[in-house]
C-alpha positions as CSV (number, residue, x, y, z in Angstrom):
1,M,79.3,129.0,119.9
2,S,75.7,129.7,119.4
3,L,73.3,127.5,117.6
4,E,72.7,130.0,114.7
5,T,76.7,130.3,114.1
6,W,77.1,126.6,114.2
7,I,74.4,125.8,111.7
8,A,76.0,128.8,109.5
9,F,79.5,127.1,109.8
10,T,77.7,123.7,109.0
11,G,76.1,125.0,105.9
12,A,79.3,126.5,104.7
13,T,81.5,123.5,105.3
14,M,79.0,121.3,103.4
15,V,79.1,123.5,100.3
16,I,83.0,123.7,100.5
17,L,83.4,119.9,100.9
18,A,81.2,119.3,98.0
19,I,83.5,120.8,95.7
20,P,85.9,118.0,94.5
21,G,89.6,118.7,95.3
22,P,92.8,116.7,95.4
23,T,91.5,114.5,98.3
24,I,88.4,113.5,96.9
25,L,90.0,112.8,93.4
26,L,92.1,110.4,95.6
27,V,88.9,108.6,97.2
28,I,87.4,108.3,93.8
29,S,90.4,106.8,92.3
30,Y,90.7,104.3,94.9
31,A,87.0,103.5,95.1
32,L,87.1,103.0,91.0
33,G,90.1,100.8,91.3
34,Y,89.5,98.6,94.6
35,G,85.7,98.9,95.4
36,R,83.4,100.1,98.0
37,K,85.6,98.8,100.9
38,T,88.0,101.7,100.6
39,A,85.0,104.0,101.6
40,V,85.7,103.6,105.1
41,T,89.4,103.5,104.8
42,T,89.9,106.4,102.9
43,A,87.2,108.4,104.8
44,A,89.3,107.5,108.0
45,G,92.4,108.8,106.3
46,V,90.6,111.9,105.3
47,A,89.1,112.7,108.7
48,M,92.6,112.1,110.5
49,G,94.3,114.4,107.8
50,D,91.6,117.3,108.0
51,F,91.8,117.0,112.1
52,V,95.6,117.5,111.8
53,A,95.6,120.3,109.2
54,M,92.6,121.9,111.0
55,T,94.3,121.7,114.4
56,A,97.6,123.0,113.3
57,S,95.8,125.8,111.7
58,M,94.0,126.9,114.6
59,L,97.1,126.4,116.8
60,G,99.1,128.8,114.8
61,L,100.7,126.9,112.1
62,G,98.3,128.4,109.4
63,A,99.5,131.7,110.4
64,L,102.9,130.6,110.1
65,L,102.4,129.2,106.7
66,A,100.8,132.4,105.7
67,T,103.8,134.5,106.4
68,S,106.7,131.8,105.7
69,A,107.3,131.5,102.1
70,D,110.1,128.7,102.7
71,L,107.9,126.5,105.0
72,F,104.7,127.2,102.6
73,T,106.9,126.1,99.5
74,V,108.3,122.9,101.2
75,L,104.9,121.8,102.4
76,R,103.5,122.8,99.0
77,W,106.0,120.6,97.0
78,I,105.9,117.7,99.5
79,G,101.9,117.6,98.9
80,G,102.1,117.9,95.3
81,A,105.0,115.6,94.8
82,Y,103.0,112.9,96.6
83,L,99.8,113.2,94.7
84,V,101.9,112.9,91.4
85,Y,103.6,109.8,92.7
86,L,100.0,108.3,93.7
87,G,99.0,109.3,90.2
88,I,101.8,107.4,88.3
89,K,101.0,104.4,90.5
90,L,97.5,104.4,89.4
91,W,98.1,105.0,85.9
92,R,100.4,101.9,85.9
93,A,98.0,99.8,88.0
94,P,97.2,96.4,86.4
95,V,93.8,95.6,85.2
96,Q,91.6,92.9,86.4
97,T,91.1,90.2,83.9
98,G,88.3,88.2,85.5
99,P,84.9,89.4,86.3
100,I,84.8,92.3,88.7
101,S,82.8,92.0,91.9
102,D,83.0,94.0,95.0
103,N,86.6,94.3,96.4
104,D,87.8,91.0,94.6
105,N,90.7,92.8,93.6
106,L,91.6,94.5,97.0
107,P,95.2,93.3,97.9
108,E,95.9,91.9,101.3
109,R,96.7,94.5,103.9
110,K,96.0,97.3,101.5
111,P,93.4,99.1,103.6
112,H,95.9,100.8,106.0
113,R,97.9,101.8,103.1
114,I,95.2,103.4,101.4
115,M,94.4,105.1,104.6
116,G,97.8,106.5,105.0
117,H,97.8,107.6,101.6
118,A,94.7,109.6,102.2
119,F,95.9,110.8,105.5
120,I,99.1,112.4,103.9
121,V,97.2,113.8,100.9
122,T,94.8,115.6,103.2
123,A,97.1,116.6,105.9
124,L,100.1,117.8,103.7
125,N,97.9,120.0,101.6
126,P,98.9,123.7,102.4
127,K,96.0,125.4,100.7
128,S,93.7,123.5,103.3
129,I,95.9,124.9,106.2
130,V,95.7,128.4,104.9
131,F,92.1,128.0,104.0
132,F,91.3,127.2,107.5
133,V,92.8,130.2,108.9
134,A,90.8,132.4,106.5
135,F,87.6,130.4,106.9
136,V,87.4,129.4,110.6
137,P,87.8,132.8,112.3
138,Q,84.6,134.2,110.7
139,F,82.7,131.9,112.9
140,I,84.5,132.5,116.1
141,D,82.9,134.4,118.9
142,H,85.8,136.4,120.4
143,A,83.9,137.1,123.5
144,S,83.5,133.3,124.3
145,P,86.1,130.8,125.4
146,F,88.1,129.6,122.3
147,L,88.9,125.8,123.2
148,P,85.2,124.9,123.3
149,Q,84.4,126.4,119.9
150,M,87.5,125.0,118.4
151,I,86.3,121.6,119.4
152,V,82.9,121.8,118.1
153,M,84.0,123.2,114.9
154,E,86.6,120.5,114.3
155,A,84.3,117.7,115.2
156,T,81.8,119.1,112.8
157,F,84.1,119.7,109.9
158,V,85.8,116.2,110.4
159,T,82.7,114.5,110.8
160,L,81.1,116.0,107.5
161,A,84.4,115.3,105.6
162,A,84.5,111.9,106.5
163,L,80.9,111.5,105.4
164,N,81.5,113.4,102.3
165,A,84.4,111.0,101.4
166,I,82.5,108.0,102.0
167,G,79.5,109.6,99.8
168,Y,81.8,110.1,96.9
169,A,83.6,106.7,97.3
170,L,80.0,104.8,97.2
171,L,79.1,106.7,94.0
172,A,82.3,105.8,92.4
173,D,81.7,102.3,93.2
174,K,78.5,102.2,91.8
175,A,80.2,103.3,88.5
176,R,82.7,100.4,89.1
177,R,80.4,97.8,88.9
178,F,79.5,98.8,85.2
179,I,83.4,98.2,84.4
180,R,84.0,94.9,82.8
181,K,86.4,95.2,79.9
182,A,90.2,95.6,80.7
183,S,90.4,98.4,78.4
184,V,87.7,100.2,80.2
185,Q,89.5,99.6,83.4
186,R,92.8,100.8,82.1
187,T,91.1,104.1,80.8
188,V,89.5,104.6,84.3
189,N,93.1,104.0,86.0
190,R,94.5,106.3,83.5
191,T,92.2,108.9,83.9
192,G,92.1,109.0,87.8
193,G,95.9,108.7,87.6
194,T,96.0,111.9,85.3
195,L,93.4,113.6,87.7
196,L,95.7,112.8,90.5
197,I,99.1,114.0,88.6
198,S,97.1,117.3,87.6
199,A,96.2,117.9,91.2
200,G,99.7,117.5,92.2
201,A,100.9,120.0,89.9
202,V,98.1,122.4,90.8
203,T,99.0,121.8,94.5
204,A,102.8,122.4,93.8
205,A,101.9,125.6,91.7
206,Y,99.3,127.1,94.2
207,S,100.2,130.5,95.1
208,R,99.3,132.2,98.3
209,A,98.0,135.1,96.3
210,A,95.4,133.0,94.6
């Protein structure tokens, strides 16, 4: 892959990642609810999910999803249902009655569960897998070996996706510091929960023709 192609790929990736989707909504929701410590765990989950989705796409699963309506529908509904489940949990989450400080309401052993949630939401998003199939080939030089290009593009995309998730989490955490009243916390939880439920519904209803 030439330097010019890599720069173009990096620029396009940054623009795409900046647009909030289901994964970023999840990142923001956790940061608002649990503080900035979730930035690293959610970013790790996002990175692993994107790695799995992108690898599967580039190895042919994306092409299969693009042609197999049944498989696409199954993954679409699984991913959508999981987002709805997380949204309902956030909607019903208890509020912090005492002063809110950094991560004082982060339950023990919660980080690995947050990482797992972020991974599942990212990896099971069929729209992302089909997107990779349409997006990545534009930057592949068919006259050069495929594997080195695949490694470079995956490393670039996954790194930028993780940094993007961390950035959104830190921004959400700054907003969290202004939250003091239980009523405000409840509103934040329910707003985030509603966004996740909506994202799940959109994921489940997503059409390949869209």
